[in-house]
PDB file of N, CA, C and O in Angstrom, chain B, residues numbered from 101:
ATOM      1  N   MET B 101      83.774 -52.266 -44.716  1.00  0.00           N
ATOM      2  CA  MET B 101      83.193 -50.972 -44.407  1.00  0.00           C
ATOM      3  C   MET B 101      83.562 -49.987 -45.524  1.00  0.00           C
ATOM      4  O   MET B 101      84.699 -49.949 -45.994  1.00  0.00           O
ATOM      5  N   PHE B 102      82.574 -49.201 -45.927  1.00  0.00           N
ATOM      6  CA  PHE B 102      82.807 -48.225 -46.979  1.00  0.00           C
ATOM      7  C   PHE B 102      83.573 -47.020 -46.440  1.00  0.00           C
ATOM      8  O   PHE B 102      83.294 -46.518 -45.351  1.00  0.00           O
ATOM      9  N   VAL B 103      84.535 -46.575 -47.224  1.00  0.00           N
ATOM     10  CA  VAL B 103      85.277 -45.356 -46.926  1.00  0.00           C
ATOM     11  C   VAL B 103      84.664 -44.227 -47.740  1.00  0.00           C
ATOM     12  O   VAL B 103      84.410 -43.141 -47.219  1.00  0.00           O
ATOM     13  N   CYS B 104      84.434 -44.486 -49.004  1.00  0.00           N
ATOM     14  CA  CYS B 104      83.875 -43.491 -49.918  1.00  0.00           C
ATOM     15  C   CYS B 104      82.512 -43.984 -50.393  1.00  0.00           C
ATOM     16  O   CYS B 104      82.418 -44.892 -51.219  1.00  0.00           O
ATOM     17  N   SER B 105      81.469 -43.376 -49.862  1.00  0.00           N
ATOM     18  CA  SER B 105      80.129 -43.799 -50.260  1.00  0.00           C
ATOM     19  C   SER B 105      79.756 -43.257 -51.636  1.00  0.00           C
ATOM     20  O   SER B 105      78.873 -43.811 -52.290  1.00  0.00           O
ATOM     21  N   CYS B 106      80.407 -42.188 -52.090  1.00  0.00           N
ATOM     22  CA  CYS B 106      80.112 -41.637 -53.418  1.00  0.00           C
ATOM     23  C   CYS B 106      80.454 -42.643 -54.521  1.00  0.00           C
ATOM     24  O   CYS B 106      79.721 -42.766 -55.502  1.00  0.00           O
ATOM     25  N   PHE B 107      81.561 -43.356 -54.357  1.00  0.00           N
ATOM     26  CA  PHE B 107      82.010 -44.295 -55.379  1.00  0.00           C
ATOM     27  C   PHE B 107      82.033 -45.745 -54.896  1.00  0.00           C
ATOM     28  O   PHE B 107      82.488 -46.630 -55.620  1.00  0.00           O
ATOM     29  N   GLY B 108      81.547 -45.994 -53.681  1.00  0.00           N
ATOM     30  CA  GLY B 108      81.462 -47.351 -53.165  1.00  0.00           C
ATOM     31  C   GLY B 108      82.814 -48.007 -52.932  1.00  0.00           C
ATOM     32  O   GLY B 108      82.983 -49.196 -53.200  1.00  0.00           O
ATOM     33  N   ILE B 109      83.783 -47.234 -52.431  1.00  0.00           N
ATOM     34  CA  ILE B 109      85.137 -47.743 -52.189  1.00  0.00           C
ATOM     35  C   ILE B 109      85.252 -48.178 -50.733  1.00  0.00           C
ATOM     36  O   ILE B 109      84.896 -47.433 -49.820  1.00  0.00           O
ATOM     37  N   THR B 110      85.748 -49.383 -50.528  1.00  0.00           N
ATOM     38  CA  THR B 110      85.873 -49.940 -49.184  1.00  0.00           C
ATOM     39  C   THR B 110      87.260 -49.709 -48.607  1.00  0.00           C
ATOM     40  O   THR B 110      88.200 -49.345 -49.314  1.00  0.00           O
ATOM     41  N   GLU B 111      87.361 -49.933 -47.297  1.00  0.00           N
ATOM     42  CA  GLU B 111      88.667 -49.855 -46.630  1.00  0.00           C
ATOM     43  C   GLU B 111      89.648 -50.818 -47.282  1.00  0.00           C
ATOM     44  O   GLU B 111      90.805 -50.471 -47.517  1.00  0.00           O
ATOM     45  N   GLN B 112      89.182 -52.028 -47.573  1.00  0.00           N
ATOM     46  CA  GLN B 112      90.053 -53.034 -48.176  1.00  0.00           C
ATOM     47  C   GLN B 112      90.586 -52.572 -49.525  1.00  0.00           C
ATOM     48  O   GLN B 112      91.749 -52.816 -49.846  1.00  0.00           O
ATOM     49  N   GLN B 113      89.753 -51.909 -50.316  1.00  0.00           N
ATOM     50  CA  GLN B 113      90.211 -51.407 -51.610  1.00  0.00           C
ATOM     51  C   GLN B 113      91.276 -50.324 -51.434  1.00  0.00           C
ATOM     52  O   GLN B 113      92.272 -50.303 -52.157  1.00  0.00           O
ATOM     53  N   VAL B 114      91.063 -49.438 -50.483  1.00  0.00           N
ATOM     54  CA  VAL B 114      92.057 -48.391 -50.211  1.00  0.00           C
ATOM     55  C   VAL B 114      93.367 -49.030 -49.769  1.00  0.00           C
ATOM     56  O   VAL B 114      94.438 -48.632 -50.227  1.00  0.00           O
ATOM     57  N   LYS B 115      93.287 -50.017 -48.881  1.00  0.00           N
ATOM     58  CA  LYS B 115      94.489 -50.707 -48.409  1.00  0.00           C
ATOM     59  C   LYS B 115      95.200 -51.412 -49.560  1.00  0.00           C
ATOM     60  O   LYS B 115      96.430 -51.416 -49.614  1.00  0.00           O
ATOM     61  N   GLN B 116      94.443 -52.007 -50.478  1.00  0.00           N
ATOM     62  CA  GLN B 116      95.050 -52.682 -51.622  1.00  0.00           C
ATOM     63  C   GLN B 116      95.766 -51.685 -52.532  1.00  0.00           C
ATOM     64  O   GLN B 116      96.866 -51.959 -53.012  1.00  0.00           O
ATOM     65  N   HIS B 117      95.145 -50.537 -52.767  1.00  0.00           N
ATOM     66  CA  HIS B 117      95.793 -49.506 -53.586  1.00  0.00           C
ATOM     67  C   HIS B 117      97.063 -49.008 -52.902  1.00  0.00           C
ATOM     68  O   HIS B 117      98.059 -48.725 -53.567  1.00  0.00           O
ATOM     69  N   ALA B 118      97.027 -48.900 -51.573  1.00  0.00           N
ATOM     70  CA  ALA B 118      98.218 -48.492 -50.822  1.00  0.00           C
ATOM     71  C   ALA B 118      99.323 -49.535 -50.968  1.00  0.00           C
ATOM     72  O   ALA B 118     100.489 -49.179 -51.140  1.00  0.00           O
ATOM     73  N   GLU B 119      98.971 -50.804 -50.902  1.00  0.00           N
ATOM     74  CA  GLU B 119      99.962 -51.869 -51.093  1.00  0.00           C
ATOM     75  C   GLU B 119     100.540 -51.837 -52.495  1.00  0.00           C
ATOM     76  O   GLU B 119     101.692 -52.212 -52.710  1.00  0.00           O
ATOM     77  N   ASP B 120      99.728 -51.383 -53.454  1.00  0.00           N
ATOM     78  CA  ASP B 120     100.174 -51.287 -54.843  1.00  0.00           C
ATOM     79  C   ASP B 120     100.988 -50.028 -55.100  1.00  0.00           C
ATOM     80  O   ASP B 120     101.472 -49.825 -56.213  1.00  0.00           O
ATOM     81  N   GLY B 121     101.150 -49.161 -54.070  1.00  0.00           N
ATOM     82  CA  GLY B 121     102.018 -48.002 -54.204  1.00  0.00           C
ATOM     83  C   GLY B 121     101.365 -46.643 -54.069  1.00  0.00           C
ATOM     84  O   GLY B 121     102.065 -45.631 -54.103  1.00  0.00           O
ATOM     85  N   ALA B 122     100.060 -46.580 -53.918  1.00  0.00           N
ATOM     86  CA  ALA B 122      99.394 -45.288 -53.734  1.00  0.00           C
ATOM     87  C   ALA B 122      99.580 -44.861 -52.278  1.00  0.00           C
ATOM     88  O   ALA B 122      99.000 -45.468 -51.377  1.00  0.00           O
ATOM     89  N   CYS B 123     100.374 -43.836 -52.045  1.00  0.00           N
ATOM     90  CA  CYS B 123     100.764 -43.464 -50.686  1.00  0.00           C
ATOM     91  C   CYS B 123     100.142 -42.171 -50.179  1.00  0.00           C
ATOM     92  O   CYS B 123     100.365 -41.786 -49.032  1.00  0.00           O
ATOM     93  N   THR B 124      99.374 -41.506 -51.009  1.00  0.00           N
ATOM     94  CA  THR B 124      98.738 -40.259 -50.603  1.00  0.00           C
ATOM     95  C   THR B 124      97.272 -40.304 -51.006  1.00  0.00           C
ATOM     96  O   THR B 124      96.897 -41.082 -51.883  1.00  0.00           O
ATOM     97  N   PRO B 125      96.435 -39.477 -50.376  1.00  0.00           N
ATOM     98  CA  PRO B 125      95.034 -39.425 -50.799  1.00  0.00           C
ATOM     99  C   PRO B 125      94.887 -39.090 -52.283  1.00  0.00           C
ATOM    100  O   PRO B 125      93.973 -39.591 -52.939  1.00  0.00           O
ATOM    101  N   ARG B 126      95.750 -38.272 -52.804  1.00  0.00           N
ATOM    102  CA  ARG B 126      95.686 -37.920 -54.229  1.00  0.00           C
ATOM    103  C   ARG B 126      95.966 -39.141 -55.107  1.00  0.00           C
ATOM    104  O   ARG B 126      95.316 -39.332 -56.135  1.00  0.00           O
ATOM    105  N   GLN B 127      96.930 -39.961 -54.701  1.00  0.00           N
ATOM    106  CA  GLN B 127      97.232 -41.174 -55.465  1.00  0.00           C
ATOM    107  C   GLN B 127      96.102 -42.192 -55.351  1.00  0.00           C
ATOM    108  O   GLN B 127      95.807 -42.904 -56.311  1.00  0.00           O
ATOM    109  N   ILE B 128      95.473 -42.262 -54.184  1.00  0.00           N
ATOM    110  CA  ILE B 128      94.306 -43.127 -54.017  1.00  0.00           C
ATOM    111  C   ILE B 128      93.191 -42.638 -54.950  1.00  0.00           C
ATOM    112  O   ILE B 128      92.530 -43.442 -55.606  1.00  0.00           O
ATOM    113  N   ALA B 129      92.989 -41.326 -55.004  1.00  0.00           N
ATOM    114  CA  ALA B 129      91.966 -40.755 -55.884  1.00  0.00           C
ATOM    115  C   ALA B 129      92.238 -41.100 -57.337  1.00  0.00           C
ATOM    116  O   ALA B 129      91.310 -41.405 -58.086  1.00  0.00           O
ATOM    117  N   SER B 130      93.483 -41.056 -57.740  1.00  0.00           N
ATOM    118  CA  SER B 130      93.834 -41.412 -59.114  1.00  0.00           C
ATOM    119  C   SER B 130      93.560 -42.883 -59.397  1.00  0.00           C
ATOM    120  O   SER B 130      93.210 -43.254 -60.518  1.00  0.00           O
ATOM    121  N   ALA B 131      93.721 -43.712 -58.381  1.00  0.00           N
ATOM    122  CA  ALA B 131      93.541 -45.146 -58.552  1.00  0.00           C
ATOM    123  C   ALA B 131      92.071 -45.555 -58.581  1.00  0.00           C
ATOM    124  O   ALA B 131      91.704 -46.478 -59.308  1.00  0.00           O
ATOM    125  N   CYS B 132      91.213 -44.874 -57.793  1.00  0.00           N
ATOM    126  CA  CYS B 132      89.826 -45.368 -57.676  1.00  0.00           C
ATOM    127  C   CYS B 132      88.771 -44.275 -57.535  1.00  0.00           C
ATOM    128  O   CYS B 132      87.599 -44.592 -57.332  1.00  0.00           O
ATOM    129  N   LYS B 133      89.140 -43.014 -57.634  1.00  0.00           N
ATOM    130  CA  LYS B 133      88.238 -41.859 -57.535  1.00  0.00           C
ATOM    131  C   LYS B 133      87.809 -41.510 -56.113  1.00  0.00           C
ATOM    132  O   LYS B 133      87.151 -40.489 -55.912  1.00  0.00           O
ATOM    133  N   ALA B 134      88.162 -42.325 -55.124  1.00  0.00           N
ATOM    134  CA  ALA B 134      87.758 -42.017 -53.750  1.00  0.00           C
ATOM    135  C   ALA B 134      88.293 -40.647 -53.349  1.00  0.00           C
ATOM    136  O   ALA B 134      89.471 -40.351 -53.543  1.00  0.00           O
ATOM    137  N   GLY B 135      87.428 -39.826 -52.795  1.00  0.00           N
ATOM    138  CA  GLY B 135      87.819 -38.499 -52.340  1.00  0.00           C
ATOM    139  C   GLY B 135      87.678 -37.411 -53.383  1.00  0.00           C
ATOM    140  O   GLY B 135      87.999 -36.255 -53.110  1.00  0.00           O
ATOM    141  N   THR B 136      87.201 -37.754 -54.582  1.00  0.00           N
ATOM    142  CA  THR B 136      87.129 -36.751 -55.642  1.00  0.00           C
ATOM    143  C   THR B 136      85.757 -36.116 -55.810  1.00  0.00           C
ATOM    144  O   THR B 136      85.608 -35.166 -56.578  1.00  0.00           O
ATOM    145  N   ASP B 137      84.752 -36.626 -55.103  1.00  0.00           N
ATOM    146  CA  ASP B 137      83.414 -36.047 -55.261  1.00  0.00           C
ATOM    147  C   ASP B 137      83.130 -35.083 -54.107  1.00  0.00           C
ATOM    148  O   ASP B 137      83.399 -33.888 -54.234  1.00  0.00           O
ATOM    149  N   CYS B 138      82.607 -35.560 -53.011  1.00  0.00           N
ATOM    150  CA  CYS B 138      82.259 -34.659 -51.902  1.00  0.00           C
ATOM    151  C   CYS B 138      83.457 -34.366 -51.000  1.00  0.00           C
ATOM    152  O   CYS B 138      83.477 -33.345 -50.313  1.00  0.00           O
ATOM    153  N   GLY B 139      84.449 -35.248 -50.997  1.00  0.00           N
ATOM    154  CA  GLY B 139      85.648 -35.037 -50.177  1.00  0.00           C
ATOM    155  C   GLY B 139      85.499 -35.463 -48.731  1.00  0.00           C
ATOM    156  O   GLY B 139      86.441 -35.326 -47.949  1.00  0.00           O
ATOM    157  N   GLY B 140      84.338 -35.977 -48.358  1.00  0.00           N
ATOM    158  CA  GLY B 140      84.101 -36.363 -46.978  1.00  0.00           C
ATOM    159  C   GLY B 140      84.937 -37.533 -46.497  1.00  0.00           C
ATOM    160  O   GLY B 140      85.064 -37.743 -45.290  1.00  0.00           O
ATOM    161  N   CYS B 141      85.504 -38.291 -47.406  1.00  0.00           N
ATOM    162  CA  CYS B 141      86.276 -39.475 -47.017  1.00  0.00           C
ATOM    163  C   CYS B 141      87.788 -39.232 -46.975  1.00  0.00           C
ATOM    164  O   CYS B 141      88.541 -40.133 -46.605  1.00  0.00           O
ATOM    165  N   VAL B 142      88.235 -38.054 -47.342  1.00  0.00           N
ATOM    166  CA  VAL B 142      89.675 -37.809 -47.444  1.00  0.00           C
ATOM    167  C   VAL B 142      90.384 -38.009 -46.102  1.00  0.00           C
ATOM    168  O   VAL B 142      91.469 -38.590 -46.060  1.00  0.00           O
ATOM    169  N   ARG B 143      89.793 -37.541 -45.024  1.00  0.00           N
ATOM    170  CA  ARG B 143      90.429 -37.734 -43.706  1.00  0.00           C
ATOM    171  C   ARG B 143      90.503 -39.211 -43.331  1.00  0.00           C
ATOM    172  O   ARG B 143      91.480 -39.650 -42.725  1.00  0.00           O
ATOM    173  N   ARG B 144      89.491 -39.964 -43.684  1.00  0.00           N
ATOM    174  CA  ARG B 144      89.500 -41.413 -43.409  1.00  0.00           C
ATOM    175  C   ARG B 144      90.586 -42.096 -44.236  1.00  0.00           C
ATOM    176  O   ARG B 144      91.277 -42.988 -43.744  1.00  0.00           O
ATOM    177  N   ILE B 145      90.736 -41.678 -45.485  1.00  0.00           N
ATOM    178  CA  ILE B 145      91.792 -42.225 -46.346  1.00  0.00           C
ATOM    179  C   ILE B 145      93.156 -41.892 -45.764  1.00  0.00           C
ATOM    180  O   ILE B 145      94.043 -42.745 -45.724  1.00  0.00           O
ATOM    181  N   GLN B 146      93.328 -40.646 -45.310  1.00  0.00           N
ATOM    182  CA  GLN B 146      94.600 -40.249 -44.683  1.00  0.00           C
ATOM    183  C   GLN B 146      94.887 -41.127 -43.477  1.00  0.00           C
ATOM    184  O   GLN B 146      96.022 -41.559 -43.279  1.00  0.00           O
ATOM    185  N   ALA B 147      93.874 -41.393 -42.674  1.00  0.00           N
ATOM    186  CA  ALA B 147      94.055 -42.223 -41.482  1.00  0.00           C
ATOM    187  C   ALA B 147      94.455 -43.641 -41.871  1.00  0.00           C
ATOM    188  O   ALA B 147      95.329 -44.233 -41.238  1.00  0.00           O
ATOM    189  N   LEU B 148      93.829 -44.185 -42.894  1.00  0.00           N
ATOM    190  CA  LEU B 148      94.180 -45.535 -43.337  1.00  0.00           C
ATOM    191  C   LEU B 148      95.605 -45.592 -43.879  1.00  0.00           C
ATOM    192  O   LEU B 148      96.331 -46.554 -43.627  1.00  0.00           O
ATOM    193  N   LEU B 149      95.999 -44.578 -44.609  1.00  0.00           N
ATOM    194  CA  LEU B 149      97.358 -44.551 -45.161  1.00  0.00           C
ATOM    195  C   LEU B 149      98.396 -44.366 -44.072  1.00  0.00           C
ATOM    196  O   LEU B 149      99.509 -44.880 -44.179  1.00  0.00           O
ATOM    197  N   GLY B 150      98.043 -43.637 -43.026  1.00  0.00           N
ATOM    198  CA  GLY B 150      98.977 -43.399 -41.937  1.00  0.00           C
ATOM    199  C   GLY B 150      99.271 -44.629 -41.117  1.00  0.00           C
ATOM    200  O   GLY B 150     100.319 -44.716 -40.476  1.00  0.00           O
ATOM    201  N   ARG B 151      98.357 -45.585 -41.128  1.00  0.00           N
ATOM    202  CA  ARG B 151      98.527 -46.796 -40.328  1.00  0.00           C
ATOM    203  C   ARG B 151      99.369 -47.846 -41.028  1.00  0.00           C
ATOM    204  O   ARG B 151     100.075 -48.611 -40.371  1.00  0.00           O
ATOM    205  N   GLY B 152      99.307 -47.894 -42.335  1.00  0.00           N
ATOM    206  CA  GLY B 152     100.015 -48.942 -43.071  1.00  0.00           C
ATOM    207  C   GLY B 152     101.413 -48.512 -43.459  1.00  0.00           C
ATOM    208  O   GLY B 152     101.791 -47.350 -43.306  1.00  0.00           O
ATOM    209  N   SER B 153     102.165 -49.460 -43.960  1.00  0.00           N
ATOM    210  CA  SER B 153     103.499 -49.108 -44.444  1.00  0.00           C
ATOM    211  C   SER B 153     103.409 -48.836 -45.931  1.00  0.00           C
ATOM    212  O   SER B 153     102.665 -49.495 -46.657  1.00  0.00           O
ATOM    213  N   CYS B 154     104.159 -47.882 -46.360  1.00  0.00           N
ATOM    214  CA  CYS B 154     104.175 -47.490 -47.755  1.00  0.00           C
ATOM    215  C   CYS B 154     105.595 -47.653 -48.277  1.00  0.00           C
ATOM    216  O   CYS B 154     106.523 -47.105 -47.681  1.00  0.00           O
ATOM    217  N   PRO B 155     105.799 -48.384 -49.364  1.00  0.00           N
ATOM    218  CA  PRO B 155     107.159 -48.566 -49.874  1.00  0.00           C
ATOM    219  C   PRO B 155     107.873 -47.249 -50.113  1.00  0.00           C
ATOM    220  O   PRO B 155     109.067 -47.131 -49.837  1.00  0.00           O
ATOM    221  N   ARG B 156     107.154 -46.255 -50.623  1.00  0.00           N
ATOM    222  CA  ARG B 156     107.781 -44.947 -50.873  1.00  0.00           C
ATOM    223  C   ARG B 156     108.152 -44.273 -49.569  1.00  0.00           C
ATOM    224  O   ARG B 156     109.208 -43.649 -49.458  1.00  0.00           O
ATOM    225  N   ARG B 157     107.262 -44.402 -48.562  1.00  0.00           N
ATOM    226  CA  ARG B 157     107.541 -43.814 -47.263  1.00  0.00           C
ATOM    227  C   ARG B 157     108.750 -44.496 -46.613  1.00  0.00           C
ATOM    228  O   ARG B 157     109.566 -43.839 -45.966  1.00  0.00           O
ATOM    229  N   GLU B 158     108.857 -45.817 -46.790  1.00  0.00           N
ATOM    230  CA  GLU B 158     109.992 -46.554 -46.231  1.00  0.00           C
ATOM    231  C   GLU B 158     111.297 -46.087 -46.857  1.00  0.00           C
ATOM    232  O   GLU B 158     112.304 -45.971 -46.160  1.00  0.00           O
ATOM    233  N   LEU B 159     111.300 -45.816 -48.171  1.00  0.00           N
ATOM    234  CA  LEU B 159     112.496 -45.299 -48.834  1.00  0.00           C
ATOM    235  C   LEU B 159     112.868 -43.937 -48.272  1.00  0.00           C
ATOM    236  O   LEU B 159     114.044 -43.655 -48.038  1.00  0.00           O
ATOM    237  N   ALA B 160     111.865 -43.091 -48.055  1.00  0.00           N
ATOM    238  CA  ALA B 160     112.128 -41.760 -47.507  1.00  0.00           C
ATOM    239  C   ALA B 160     112.698 -41.860 -46.101  1.00  0.00           C
ATOM    240  O   ALA B 160     113.588 -41.093 -45.734  1.00  0.00           O
ATOM    241  N   ASP B 161     112.188 -42.805 -45.310  1.00  0.00           N
ATOM    242  CA  ASP B 161     112.692 -42.992 -43.959  1.00  0.00           C
ATOM    243  C   ASP B 161     114.149 -43.453 -43.970  1.00  0.00           C
ATOM    244  O   ASP B 161     114.891 -43.196 -43.023  1.00  0.00           O
ATOM    245  N   GLN B 162     114.550 -44.126 -45.030  1.00  0.00           N
ATOM    246  CA  GLN B 162     115.929 -44.600 -45.150  1.00  0.00           C
ATOM    247  C   GLN B 162     116.830 -43.537 -45.793  1.00  0.00           C
ATOM    248  O   GLN B 162     118.013 -43.779 -46.036  1.00  0.00           O
ATOM    249  N   GLY B 163     116.258 -42.362 -46.064  1.00  0.00           N
ATOM    250  CA  GLY B 163     117.050 -41.288 -46.655  1.00  0.00           C
ATOM    251  C   GLY B 163     117.131 -41.362 -48.162  1.00  0.00           C
ATOM    252  O   GLY B 163     117.946 -40.669 -48.773  1.00  0.00           O
ATOM    253  N   ARG B 164     116.299 -42.192 -48.775  1.00  0.00           N
ATOM    254  CA  ARG B 164     116.300 -42.317 -50.225  1.00  0.00           C
ATOM    255  C   ARG B 164     114.977 -41.838 -50.779  1.00  0.00           C
ATOM    256  O   ARG B 164     113.920 -42.082 -50.198  1.00  0.00           O
ATOM    257  N   SER B 165     115.042 -41.169 -51.882  1.00  0.00           N
ATOM    258  CA  SER B 165     113.848 -40.726 -52.566  1.00  0.00           C
ATOM    259  C   SER B 165     113.324 -41.844 -53.453  1.00  0.00           C
ATOM    260  O   SER B 165     114.120 -42.620 -53.982  1.00  0.00           O
ATOM    261  N   PRO B 166     112.004 -41.955 -53.636  1.00  0.00           N
ATOM    262  CA  PRO B 166     111.494 -42.968 -54.559  1.00  0.00           C
ATOM    263  C   PRO B 166     111.915 -42.680 -55.989  1.00  0.00           C
ATOM    264  O   PRO B 166     111.829 -43.556 -56.850  1.00  0.00           O
ATOM    265  N   LEU B 167     112.373 -41.450 -56.251  1.00  0.00           N
ATOM    266  CA  LEU B 167     112.836 -41.095 -57.585  1.00  0.00           C
ATOM    267  C   LEU B 167     114.349 -41.234 -57.724  1.00  0.00           C
ATOM    268  O   LEU B 167     114.918 -40.875 -58.754  1.00  0.00           O
ATOM    269  N   ALA B 168     114.987 -41.749 -56.700  1.00  0.00           N
ATOM    270  CA  ALA B 168     116.440 -41.916 -56.746  1.00  0.00           C
ATOM    271  C   ALA B 168     116.798 -43.217 -57.452  1.00  0.00           C
ATOM    272  O   ALA B 168     116.020 -44.171 -57.455  1.00  0.00           O
ATOM    273  N   ASP B 169     117.979 -43.241 -58.046  1.00  0.00           N
ATOM    274  CA  ASP B 169     118.436 -44.479 -58.668  1.00  0.00           C
ATOM    275  C   ASP B 169     119.047 -45.383 -57.599  1.00  0.00           C
ATOM    276  O   ASP B 169     119.004 -45.053 -56.414  1.00  0.00           O
ATOM    277  N   VAL B 170     119.605 -46.498 -58.000  1.00  0.00           N
ATOM    278  CA  VAL B 170     120.127 -47.453 -57.019  1.00  0.00           C
ATOM    279  C   VAL B 170     121.295 -46.895 -56.220  1.00  0.00           C
ATOM    280  O   VAL B 170     121.570 -47.378 -55.122  1.00  0.00           O
ATOM    281  N   ALA B 171     121.976 -45.908 -56.735  1.00  0.00           N
ATOM    282  CA  ALA B 171     123.080 -45.297 -56.000  1.00  0.00           C
ATOM    283  C   ALA B 171     122.576 -44.248 -55.015  1.00  0.00           C
ATOM    284  O   ALA B 171     123.357 -43.679 -54.253  1.00  0.00           O
ATOM    285  N   GLY B 172     121.262 -43.994 -55.033  1.00  0.00           N
ATOM    286  CA  GLY B 172     120.686 -43.035 -54.097  1.00  0.00           C
ATOM    287  C   GLY B 172     120.720 -41.607 -54.587  1.00  0.00           C
ATOM    288  O   GLY B 172     120.400 -40.683 -53.839  1.00  0.00           O
ATOM    289  N   ARG B 173     121.110 -41.411 -55.858  1.00  0.00           N
ATOM    290  CA  ARG B 173     121.147 -40.053 -56.388  1.00  0.00           C
ATOM    291  C   ARG B 173     119.766 -39.656 -56.896  1.00  0.00           C
ATOM    292  O   ARG B 173     119.096 -40.469 -57.534  1.00  0.00           O
ATOM    293  N   PRO B 174     119.322 -38.427 -56.632  1.00  0.00           N
ATOM    294  CA  PRO B 174     118.045 -37.973 -57.184  1.00  0.00           C
ATOM    295  C   PRO B 174     118.099 -38.016 -58.708  1.00  0.00           C
ATOM    296  O   PRO B 174     119.175 -37.901 -59.294  1.00  0.00           O
ATOM    297  N   ALA B 175     116.955 -38.180 -59.346  1.00  0.00           N
ATOM    298  CA  ALA B 175     116.879 -38.307 -60.797  1.00  0.00           C
ATOM    299  C   ALA B 175     117.530 -37.122 -61.506  1.00  0.00           C
ATOM    300  O   ALA B 175     118.214 -37.316 -62.511  1.00  0.00           O
ATOM    301  N   ALA B 176     117.332 -35.887 -61.004  1.00  0.00           N
ATOM    302  CA  ALA B 176     117.912 -34.712 -61.655  1.00  0.00           C
ATOM    303  C   ALA B 176     119.430 -34.770 -61.640  1.00  0.00           C
ATOM    304  O   ALA B 176     120.076 -34.416 -62.627  1.00  0.00           O
ATOM    305  N   VAL B 177     119.998 -35.209 -60.541  1.00  0.00           N
ATOM    306  CA  VAL B 177     121.455 -35.332 -60.447  1.00  0.00           C
ATOM    307  C   VAL B 177     121.938 -36.425 -61.384  1.00  0.00           C
ATOM    308  O   VAL B 177     122.946 -36.256 -62.071  1.00  0.00           O
ATOM    309  N   ARG B 178     121.233 -37.533 -61.415  1.00  0.00           N
ATOM    310  CA  ARG B 178     121.609 -38.642 -62.282  1.00  0.00           C
ATOM    311  C   ARG B 178     121.651 -38.205 -63.726  1.00  0.00           C
ATOM    312  O   ARG B 178     122.586 -38.551 -64.448  1.00  0.00           O
ATOM    313  N   MET B 179     120.637 -37.434 -64.174  1.00  0.00           N
ATOM    314  CA  MET B 179     120.588 -36.990 -65.557  1.00  0.00           C
ATOM    315  C   MET B 179     121.731 -36.036 -65.851  1.00  0.00           C
ATOM    316  O   MET B 179     122.330 -36.100 -66.925  1.00  0.00           O
ATOM    317  N   THR B 180     122.043 -35.150 -64.911  1.00  0.00           N
ATOM    318  CA  THR B 180     123.120 -34.202 -65.100  1.00  0.00           C
ATOM    319  C   THR B 180     124.453 -34.920 -65.203  1.00  0.00           C
ATOM    320  O   THR B 180     125.264 -34.602 -66.073  1.00  0.00           O
ATOM    321  N   VAL B 181     124.686 -35.878 -64.330  1.00  0.00           N
ATOM    322  CA  VAL B 181     125.928 -36.637 -64.330  1.00  0.00           C
ATOM    323  C   VAL B 181     126.046 -37.455 -65.604  1.00  0.00           C
ATOM    324  O   VAL B 181     127.110 -37.480 -66.222  1.00  0.00           O
ATOM    325  N   GLU B 182     124.978 -38.120 -66.005  1.00  0.00           N
ATOM    326  CA  GLU B 182     125.024 -38.949 -67.198  1.00  0.00           C
ATOM    327  C   GLU B 182     125.172 -38.121 -68.457  1.00  0.00           C
ATOM    328  O   GLU B 182     125.760 -38.586 -69.434  1.00  0.00           O
ATOM    329  N   ALA B 183     124.640 -36.879 -68.457  1.00  0.00           N
ATOM    330  CA  ALA B 183     124.729 -36.029 -69.618  1.00  0.00           C
ATOM    331  C   ALA B 183     126.124 -35.453 -69.791  1.00  0.00           C
ATOM    332  O   ALA B 183     126.502 -35.089 -70.905  1.00  0.00           O
ATOM    333  N   ALA B 184     126.888 -35.362 -68.728  1.00  0.00           N
ATOM    334  CA  ALA B 184     128.221 -34.748 -68.781  1.00  0.00           C
ATOM    335  C   ALA B 184     129.239 -35.626 -69.460  1.00  0.00           C
ATOM    336  O   ALA B 184     130.403 -35.243 -69.579  1.00  0.00           O
TER     337      ALA B 184
END
């Protein structure tokens, strides 16, 4: 089933981009242009993303940022500590 008729993007394509790490409608748009023309599919994309698991979302649920290093420190803190 098509999600974005402007660019011919299917539900399966959106799900694949989500599995590849696109966790927001904006990231999906960057990956395949869905949602960048008329915008009518953005709510459908949000619904699809809300149903699946997102690696970045899972990190956030565990209290870790996707930008954190293995010790769980945010990138800005890591740079400050390493620079000192």
